[in-house]
N, CA, C and O atoms as a Maestro MAE file, in Angstrom:
{
 s_m_m2io_version
 :::
 2.0.0
}

f_m_ct {
 s_m_title
 :::
 protein
 m_atom[228] {
  # First column is atom index #
  i_m_mmod_type
  r_m_x_coord
  r_m_y_coord
  r_m_z_coord
  i_m_residue_number
  s_m_chain_name
  s_m_pdb_residue_name
  s_m_pdb_atom_name
  i_m_atomic_number
  :::
  1 25 14.790 -20.944 -4.778 1 A "MET " " N  " 7
  2 3 14.272 -19.890 -4.011 1 A "MET " " CA " 6
  3 2 15.148 -18.615 -4.212 1 A "MET " " C  " 6
  4 15 14.603 -17.511 -4.211 1 A "MET " " O  " 8
  5 25 16.370 -18.732 -4.368 2 A "LYS " " N  " 7
  6 3 17.113 -17.526 -4.619 2 A "LYS " " CA " 6
  7 2 16.748 -16.770 -5.898 2 A "LYS " " C  " 6
  8 15 16.831 -15.542 -5.945 2 A "LYS " " O  " 8
  9 25 16.348 -17.503 -6.925 3 A "LYS " " N  " 7
  10 3 15.987 -16.899 -8.194 3 A "LYS " " CA " 6
  11 2 14.698 -16.108 -7.921 3 A "LYS " " C  " 6
  12 15 14.566 -15.013 -8.467 3 A "LYS " " O  " 8
  13 25 13.765 -16.575 -7.135 4 A "VAL " " N  " 7
  14 3 12.550 -15.853 -6.856 4 A "VAL " " CA " 6
  15 2 12.851 -14.513 -6.152 4 A "VAL " " C  " 6
  16 15 12.331 -13.464 -6.530 4 A "VAL " " O  " 8
  17 25 13.698 -14.583 -5.127 5 A "LEU " " N  " 7
  18 3 14.062 -13.361 -4.350 5 A "LEU " " CA " 6
  19 2 14.786 -12.445 -5.277 5 A "LEU " " C  " 6
  20 15 14.467 -11.257 -5.261 5 A "LEU " " O  " 8
  21 25 15.698 -12.845 -6.059 6 A "VAL " " N  " 7
  22 3 16.373 -11.851 -6.863 6 A "VAL " " CA " 6
  23 2 15.391 -11.297 -7.920 6 A "VAL " " C  " 6
  24 15 15.461 -10.111 -8.243 6 A "VAL " " O  " 8
  25 25 14.478 -12.129 -8.467 7 A "GLY " " N  " 7
  26 3 13.517 -11.633 -9.415 7 A "GLY " " CA " 6
  27 2 12.564 -10.615 -8.777 7 A "GLY " " C  " 6
  28 15 12.222 -9.626 -9.426 7 A "GLY " " O  " 8
  29 25 12.099 -10.834 -7.453 8 A "ILE " " N  " 7
  30 3 11.309 -9.862 -6.791 8 A "ILE " " CA " 6
  31 2 12.076 -8.495 -6.577 8 A "ILE " " C  " 6
  32 15 11.565 -7.400 -6.814 8 A "ILE " " O  " 8
  33 25 13.266 -8.669 -6.134 9 A "LEU " " N  " 7
  34 3 14.166 -7.453 -5.957 9 A "LEU " " CA " 6
  35 2 14.359 -6.699 -7.310 9 A "LEU " " C  " 6
  36 15 14.237 -5.474 -7.332 9 A "LEU " " O  " 8
  37 25 14.637 -7.355 -8.357 10 A "PHE " " N  " 7
  38 3 14.759 -6.812 -9.673 10 A "PHE " " CA " 6
  39 2 13.531 -6.209 -10.161 10 A "PHE " " C  " 6
  40 15 13.619 -5.208 -10.873 10 A "PHE " " O  " 8
  41 25 12.307 -6.734 -9.841 11 A "MET " " N  " 7
  42 3 11.100 -6.163 -10.161 11 A "MET " " CA " 6
  43 2 10.816 -4.881 -9.412 11 A "MET " " C  " 6
  44 15 10.254 -3.952 -9.993 11 A "MET " " O  " 8
  45 25 11.166 -4.797 -8.194 12 A "GLY " " N  " 7
  46 3 11.071 -3.553 -7.462 12 A "GLY " " CA " 6
  47 2 11.892 -2.513 -7.875 12 A "GLY " " C  " 6
  48 15 11.424 -1.375 -7.925 12 A "GLY " " O  " 8
  49 25 13.175 -2.756 -8.213 13 A "VAL " " N  " 7
  50 3 14.105 -1.813 -8.764 13 A "VAL " " CA " 6
  51 2 13.583 -1.254 -10.181 13 A "VAL " " C  " 6
  52 15 13.607 -0.050 -10.436 13 A "VAL " " O  " 8
  53 25 13.148 -2.145 -11.006 14 A "SER " " N  " 7
  54 3 12.651 -1.742 -12.313 14 A "SER " " CA " 6
  55 2 11.391 -0.967 -12.217 14 A "SER " " C  " 6
  56 15 11.132 -0.140 -13.090 14 A "SER " " O  " 8
  57 25 10.572 -1.177 -11.198 15 A "PHE " " N  " 7
  58 3 9.341 -0.437 -10.985 15 A "PHE " " CA " 6
  59 2 9.739 0.988 -10.603 15 A "PHE " " C  " 6
  60 15 9.124 1.941 -11.082 15 A "PHE " " O  " 8
  61 25 10.793 1.162 -9.718 16 A "LEU " " N  " 7
  62 3 11.176 2.481 -9.466 16 A "LEU " " CA " 6
  63 2 11.801 3.217 -10.656 16 A "LEU " " C  " 6
  64 15 11.672 4.433 -10.795 16 A "LEU " " O  " 8
  65 25 12.436 2.494 -11.452 17 A "VAL " " N  " 7
  66 3 13.027 3.034 -12.728 17 A "VAL " " CA " 6
  67 2 11.834 3.501 -13.601 17 A "VAL " " C  " 6
  68 15 11.867 4.577 -14.199 17 A "VAL " " O  " 8
  69 25 10.806 2.675 -13.650 18 A "PHE " " N  " 7
  70 3 9.706 3.037 -14.493 18 A "PHE " " CA " 6
  71 2 8.928 4.236 -13.972 18 A "PHE " " C  " 6
  72 15 8.312 4.974 -14.741 18 A "PHE " " O  " 8
  73 25 8.964 4.420 -12.662 19 A "LEU " " N  " 7
  74 3 8.305 5.647 -12.086 19 A "LEU " " CA " 6
  75 2 9.161 6.815 -12.373 19 A "LEU " " C  " 6
  76 15 8.621 7.902 -12.583 19 A "LEU " " O  " 8
  77 25 10.510 6.687 -12.402 20 A "LEU " " N  " 7
  78 3 11.302 7.763 -12.859 20 A "LEU " " CA " 6
  79 2 11.068 8.117 -14.287 20 A "LEU " " C  " 6
  80 15 11.181 9.287 -14.652 20 A "LEU " " O  " 8
  81 25 10.755 7.183 -15.093 21 A "GLY " " N  " 7
  82 3 10.443 7.464 -16.492 21 A "GLY " " CA " 6
  83 2 9.164 8.157 -16.606 21 A "GLY " " C  " 6
  84 15 9.040 9.036 -17.458 21 A "GLY " " O  " 8
  85 25 8.117 7.819 -15.760 22 A "LEU " " N  " 7
  86 3 6.882 8.587 -15.770 22 A "LEU " " CA " 6
  87 2 7.067 9.955 -15.337 22 A "LEU " " C  " 6
  88 15 6.319 10.821 -15.791 22 A "LEU " " O  " 8
  89 25 8.006 10.258 -14.483 23 A "MET " " N  " 7
  90 3 8.334 11.640 -14.022 23 A "MET " " CA " 6
  91 2 9.231 12.356 -14.991 23 A "MET " " C  " 6
  92 15 9.650 13.477 -14.702 23 A "MET " " O  " 8
  93 25 9.551 11.774 -16.128 24 A "LYS " " N  " 7
  94 3 10.351 12.358 -17.178 24 A "LYS " " CA " 6
  95 2 11.775 12.546 -16.803 24 A "LYS " " C  " 6
  96 15 12.409 13.441 -17.362 24 A "LYS " " O  " 8
  97 25 12.352 11.772 -15.892 25 A "PHE " " N  " 7
  98 3 13.768 11.890 -15.613 25 A "PHE " " CA " 6
  99 2 14.577 11.002 -16.563 25 A "PHE " " C  " 6
  100 15 15.679 11.382 -16.960 25 A "PHE " " O  " 8
  101 25 14.035 9.784 -16.948 26 A "ILE " " N  " 7
  102 3 14.662 8.997 -17.900 26 A "ILE " " CA " 6
  103 2 13.583 8.559 -19.031 26 A "ILE " " C  " 6
  104 15 12.386 8.741 -18.809 26 A "ILE " " O  " 8
  105 25 13.967 8.054 -20.090 27 A "PRO " " N  " 7
  106 3 12.991 7.558 -21.072 27 A "PRO " " CA " 6
  107 2 12.012 6.533 -20.519 27 A "PRO " " C  " 6
  108 15 12.458 5.649 -19.787 27 A "PRO " " O  " 8
  109 25 10.777 6.574 -20.793 28 A "VAL " " N  " 7
  110 3 9.799 5.612 -20.359 28 A "VAL " " CA " 6
  111 2 10.041 4.250 -20.970 28 A "VAL " " C  " 6
  112 15 9.753 3.224 -20.354 28 A "VAL " " O  " 8
  113 25 10.590 4.239 -22.224 29 A "LEU " " N  " 7
  114 3 10.841 3.021 -22.901 29 A "LEU " " CA " 6
  115 2 11.786 2.102 -22.179 29 A "LEU " " C  " 6
  116 15 11.607 0.884 -22.164 29 A "LEU " " O  " 8
  117 25 12.846 2.725 -21.549 30 A "ILE " " N  " 7
  118 3 13.893 1.995 -20.839 30 A "ILE " " CA " 6
  119 2 13.261 1.335 -19.587 30 A "ILE " " C  " 6
  120 15 13.496 0.161 -19.300 30 A "ILE " " O  " 8
  121 25 12.436 2.145 -18.843 31 A "GLY " " N  " 7
  122 3 11.657 1.598 -17.632 31 A "GLY " " CA " 6
  123 2 10.756 0.518 -17.943 31 A "GLY " " C  " 6
  124 15 10.706 -0.508 -17.265 31 A "GLY " " O  " 8
  125 25 9.957 0.758 -19.084 32 A "SER " " N  " 7
  126 3 9.023 -0.218 -19.397 32 A "SER " " CA " 6
  127 2 9.634 -1.581 -19.910 32 A "SER " " C  " 6
  128 15 9.040 -2.625 -19.640 32 A "SER " " O  " 8
  129 25 10.666 -1.599 -20.556 33 A "ILE " " N  " 7
  130 3 11.375 -2.720 -21.035 33 A "ILE " " CA " 6
  131 2 11.986 -3.527 -19.755 33 A "ILE " " C  " 6
  132 15 11.865 -4.748 -19.654 33 A "ILE " " O  " 8
  133 25 12.591 -2.797 -18.883 34 A "LEU " " N  " 7
  134 3 13.079 -3.356 -17.687 34 A "LEU " " CA " 6
  135 2 12.036 -4.015 -16.875 34 A "LEU " " C  " 6
  136 15 12.212 -5.136 -16.397 34 A "LEU " " O  " 8
  137 25 10.929 -3.316 -16.710 35 A "LEU " " N  " 7
  138 3 9.786 -3.863 -15.884 35 A "LEU " " CA " 6
  139 2 9.178 -5.077 -16.601 35 A "LEU " " C  " 6
  140 15 8.747 -6.028 -15.949 35 A "LEU " " O  " 8
  141 25 9.145 -5.049 -17.827 36 A "PHE " " N  " 7
  142 3 8.597 -6.303 -18.603 36 A "PHE " " CA " 6
  143 2 9.454 -7.485 -18.365 36 A "PHE " " C  " 6
  144 15 8.987 -8.570 -18.020 36 A "PHE " " O  " 8
  145 25 10.861 -7.235 -18.574 37 A "LEU " " N  " 7
  146 3 11.734 -8.309 -18.477 37 A "LEU " " CA " 6
  147 2 11.887 -8.901 -17.051 37 A "LEU " " C  " 6
  148 15 12.096 -10.099 -16.861 37 A "LEU " " O  " 8
  149 25 11.770 -7.985 -16.067 38 A "SER " " N  " 7
  150 3 11.752 -8.507 -14.655 38 A "SER " " CA " 6
  151 2 10.579 -9.343 -14.273 38 A "SER " " C  " 6
  152 15 10.703 -10.347 -13.573 38 A "SER " " O  " 8
  153 25 9.389 -8.903 -14.759 39 A "ILE " " N  " 7
  154 3 8.153 -9.613 -14.441 39 A "ILE " " CA " 6
  155 2 8.196 -11.033 -15.278 39 A "ILE " " C  " 6
  156 15 7.724 -12.073 -14.820 39 A "ILE " " O  " 8
  157 25 8.745 -10.945 -16.398 40 A "PHE " " N  " 7
  158 3 8.822 -12.219 -17.179 40 A "PHE " " CA " 6
  159 2 9.719 -13.236 -16.600 40 A "PHE " " C  " 6
  160 15 9.347 -14.406 -16.506 40 A "PHE " " O  " 8
  161 25 10.869 -12.848 -16.211 41 A "PHE " " N  " 7
  162 3 11.890 -13.712 -15.667 41 A "PHE " " CA " 6
  163 2 11.364 -14.205 -14.148 41 A "PHE " " C  " 6
  164 15 11.628 -15.335 -13.737 41 A "PHE " " O  " 8
  165 25 10.713 -13.392 -13.485 42 A "THR " " N  " 7
  166 3 10.230 -13.769 -12.181 42 A "THR " " CA " 6
  167 2 9.107 -14.767 -12.283 42 A "THR " " C  " 6
  168 15 9.052 -15.702 -11.484 42 A "THR " " O  " 8
  169 25 8.135 -14.594 -13.312 43 A "VAL " " N  " 7
  170 3 7.108 -15.558 -13.508 43 A "VAL " " CA " 6
  171 2 7.770 -16.931 -14.030 43 A "VAL " " C  " 6
  172 15 7.368 -18.041 -13.679 43 A "VAL " " O  " 8
  173 25 8.780 -16.716 -14.866 44 A "LEU " " N  " 7
  174 3 9.430 -17.961 -15.458 44 A "LEU " " CA " 6
  175 2 10.055 -18.674 -14.348 44 A "LEU " " C  " 6
  176 15 9.989 -19.902 -14.390 44 A "LEU " " O  " 8
  177 25 10.647 -18.126 -13.368 45 A "SER " " N  " 7
  178 3 11.212 -18.820 -12.252 45 A "SER " " CA " 6
  179 2 10.210 -19.414 -11.399 45 A "SER " " C  " 6
  180 15 10.508 -20.450 -10.805 45 A "SER " " O  " 8
  181 25 8.982 -18.869 -11.243 46 A "PHE " " N  " 7
  182 3 7.884 -19.407 -10.507 46 A "PHE " " CA " 6
  183 2 7.421 -20.748 -11.193 46 A "PHE " " C  " 6
  184 15 7.181 -21.771 -10.552 46 A "PHE " " O  " 8
  185 25 7.322 -20.638 -12.554 47 A "SER " " N  " 7
  186 3 6.757 -21.725 -13.210 47 A "SER " " CA " 6
  187 2 7.760 -22.928 -13.501 47 A "SER " " C  " 6
  188 15 7.344 -24.009 -13.919 47 A "SER " " O  " 8
  189 25 9.123 -22.672 -13.252 48 A "GLU " " N  " 7
  190 3 10.075 -23.697 -13.440 48 A "GLU " " CA " 6
  191 2 9.736 -24.960 -12.465 48 A "GLU " " C  " 6
  192 15 9.380 -24.800 -11.298 48 A "GLU " " O  " 8
  193 25 9.882 -26.185 -13.059 49 A "ARG " " N  " 7
  194 3 9.491 -27.280 -12.268 49 A "ARG " " CA " 6
  195 2 10.626 -28.336 -12.323 49 A "ARG " " C  " 6
  196 15 11.469 -28.297 -13.219 49 A "ARG " " O  " 8
  197 25 10.635 -29.227 -11.406 50 A "LYS " " N  " 7
  198 3 11.721 -30.283 -11.419 50 A "LYS " " CA " 6
  199 2 11.151 -31.222 -12.503 50 A "LYS " " C  " 6
  200 15 9.950 -31.437 -12.667 50 A "LYS " " O  " 8
  201 25 12.125 -31.737 -13.199 51 A "ARG " " N  " 7
  202 3 11.847 -32.730 -14.207 51 A "ARG " " CA " 6
  203 2 12.583 -34.037 -13.913 51 A "ARG " " C  " 6
  204 15 13.691 -34.081 -13.378 51 A "ARG " " O  " 8
  205 25 11.859 -35.118 -14.316 52 A "PHE " " N  " 7
  206 3 12.410 -36.522 -14.095 52 A "PHE " " CA " 6
  207 2 13.530 -36.624 -15.120 52 A "PHE " " C  " 6
  208 15 13.274 -36.451 -16.312 52 A "PHE " " O  " 8
  209 25 14.744 -36.896 -14.707 53 A "LYS " " N  " 7
  210 3 15.866 -37.138 -15.649 53 A "LYS " " CA " 6
  211 2 16.213 -38.551 -15.802 53 A "LYS " " C  " 6
  212 15 17.236 -38.863 -16.412 53 A "LYS " " O  " 8
  213 25 15.453 -39.408 -15.301 54 A "GLY " " N  " 7
  214 3 15.712 -40.833 -15.551 54 A "GLY " " CA " 6
  215 2 16.368 -41.476 -14.366 54 A "GLY " " C  " 6
  216 15 16.731 -40.777 -13.420 54 A "GLY " " O  " 8
  217 25 16.529 -42.723 -14.373 55 A "LEU " " N  " 7
  218 3 17.168 -43.483 -13.294 55 A "LEU " " CA " 6
  219 2 18.614 -43.571 -13.551 55 A "LEU " " C  " 6
  220 15 19.081 -43.786 -14.669 55 A "LEU " " O  " 8
  221 25 19.323 -43.393 -12.461 56 A "LYS " " N  " 7
  222 3 20.770 -43.441 -12.520 56 A "LYS " " CA " 6
  223 2 21.177 -44.889 -12.180 56 A "LYS " " C  " 6
  224 15 20.823 -45.403 -11.119 56 A "LYS " " O  " 8
  225 25 21.949 -45.561 -13.123 57 A "THR " " N  " 7
  226 3 22.420 -46.890 -12.873 57 A "THR " " CA " 6
  227 2 23.862 -46.996 -12.618 57 A "THR " " C  " 6
  228 15 24.370 -48.094 -12.391 57 A "THR " " O  " 8
  :::
 }
 m_bond[227] {
  # First column is bond index #
  i_m_from
  i_m_to
  i_m_order
  :::
  1 1 2 1
  2 2 3 1
  3 3 4 2
  4 3 5 1
  5 5 6 1
  6 6 7 1
  7 7 8 2
  8 7 9 1
  9 9 10 1
  10 10 11 1
  11 11 12 2
  12 11 13 1
  13 13 14 1
  14 14 15 1
  15 15 16 2
  16 15 17 1
  17 17 18 1
  18 18 19 1
  19 19 20 2
  20 19 21 1
  21 21 22 1
  22 22 23 1
  23 23 24 2
  24 23 25 1
  25 25 26 1
  26 26 27 1
  27 27 28 2
  28 27 29 1
  29 29 30 1
  30 30 31 1
  31 31 32 2
  32 31 33 1
  33 33 34 1
  34 34 35 1
  35 35 36 2
  36 35 37 1
  37 37 38 1
  38 38 39 1
  39 39 40 2
  40 39 41 1
  41 41 42 1
  42 42 43 1
  43 43 44 2
  44 43 45 1
  45 45 46 1
  46 46 47 1
  47 47 48 2
  48 47 49 1
  49 49 50 1
  50 50 51 1
  51 51 52 2
  52 51 53 1
  53 53 54 1
  54 54 55 1
  55 55 56 2
  56 55 57 1
  57 57 58 1
  58 58 59 1
  59 59 60 2
  60 59 61 1
  61 61 62 1
  62 62 63 1
  63 63 64 2
  64 63 65 1
  65 65 66 1
  66 66 67 1
  67 67 68 2
  68 67 69 1
  69 69 70 1
  70 70 71 1
  71 71 72 2
  72 71 73 1
  73 73 74 1
  74 74 75 1
  75 75 76 2
  76 75 77 1
  77 77 78 1
  78 78 79 1
  79 79 80 2
  80 79 81 1
  81 81 82 1
  82 82 83 1
  83 83 84 2
  84 83 85 1
  85 85 86 1
  86 86 87 1
  87 87 88 2
  88 87 89 1
  89 89 90 1
  90 90 91 1
  91 91 92 2
  92 91 93 1
  93 93 94 1
  94 94 95 1
  95 95 96 2
  96 95 97 1
  97 97 98 1
  98 98 99 1
  99 99 100 2
  100 99 101 1
  101 101 102 1
  102 102 103 1
  103 103 104 2
  104 103 105 1
  105 105 106 1
  106 106 107 1
  107 107 108 2
  108 107 109 1
  109 109 110 1
  110 110 111 1
  111 111 112 2
  112 111 113 1
  113 113 114 1
  114 114 115 1
  115 115 116 2
  116 115 117 1
  117 117 118 1
  118 118 119 1
  119 119 120 2
  120 119 121 1
  121 121 122 1
  122 122 123 1
  123 123 124 2
  124 123 125 1
  125 125 126 1
  126 126 127 1
  127 127 128 2
  128 127 129 1
  129 129 130 1
  130 130 131 1
  131 131 132 2
  132 131 133 1
  133 133 134 1
  134 134 135 1
  135 135 136 2
  136 135 137 1
  137 137 138 1
  138 138 139 1
  139 139 140 2
  140 139 141 1
  141 141 142 1
  142 142 143 1
  143 143 144 2
  144 143 145 1
  145 145 146 1
  146 146 147 1
  147 147 148 2
  148 147 149 1
  149 149 150 1
  150 150 151 1
  151 151 152 2
  152 151 153 1
  153 153 154 1
  154 154 155 1
  155 155 156 2
  156 155 157 1
  157 157 158 1
  158 158 159 1
  159 159 160 2
  160 159 161 1
  161 161 162 1
  162 162 163 1
  163 163 164 2
  164 163 165 1
  165 165 166 1
  166 166 167 1
  167 167 168 2
  168 167 169 1
  169 169 170 1
  170 170 171 1
  171 171 172 2
  172 171 173 1
  173 173 174 1
  174 174 175 1
  175 175 176 2
  176 175 177 1
  177 177 178 1
  178 178 179 1
  179 179 180 2
  180 179 181 1
  181 181 182 1
  182 182 183 1
  183 183 184 2
  184 183 185 1
  185 185 186 1
  186 186 187 1
  187 187 188 2
  188 187 189 1
  189 189 190 1
  190 190 191 1
  191 191 192 2
  192 191 193 1
  193 193 194 1
  194 194 195 1
  195 195 196 2
  196 195 197 1
  197 197 198 1
  198 198 199 1
  199 199 200 2
  200 199 201 1
  201 201 202 1
  202 202 203 1
  203 203 204 2
  204 203 205 1
  205 205 206 1
  206 206 207 1
  207 207 208 2
  208 207 209 1
  209 209 210 1
  210 210 211 1
  211 211 212 2
  212 211 213 1
  213 213 214 1
  214 214 215 1
  215 215 216 2
  216 215 217 1
  217 217 218 1
  218 218 219 1
  219 219 220 2
  220 219 221 1
  221 221 222 1
  222 222 223 1
  223 223 224 2
  224 223 225 1
  225 225 226 1
  226 226 227 1
  227 227 228 2
  :::
 }
}
């Protein structure tokens, strides 16, 4: 659950950086790469599932 909260927070921050890029304060490329990576890792943490690791004897 912590990974999801960190991912959503990082997505919000990277969206603000992307908006700064659209306003020409920073390069748009940096903002778009950060936004893509934050969305990617957030979706990756959502799709992560528990796997069966075998019986412990």
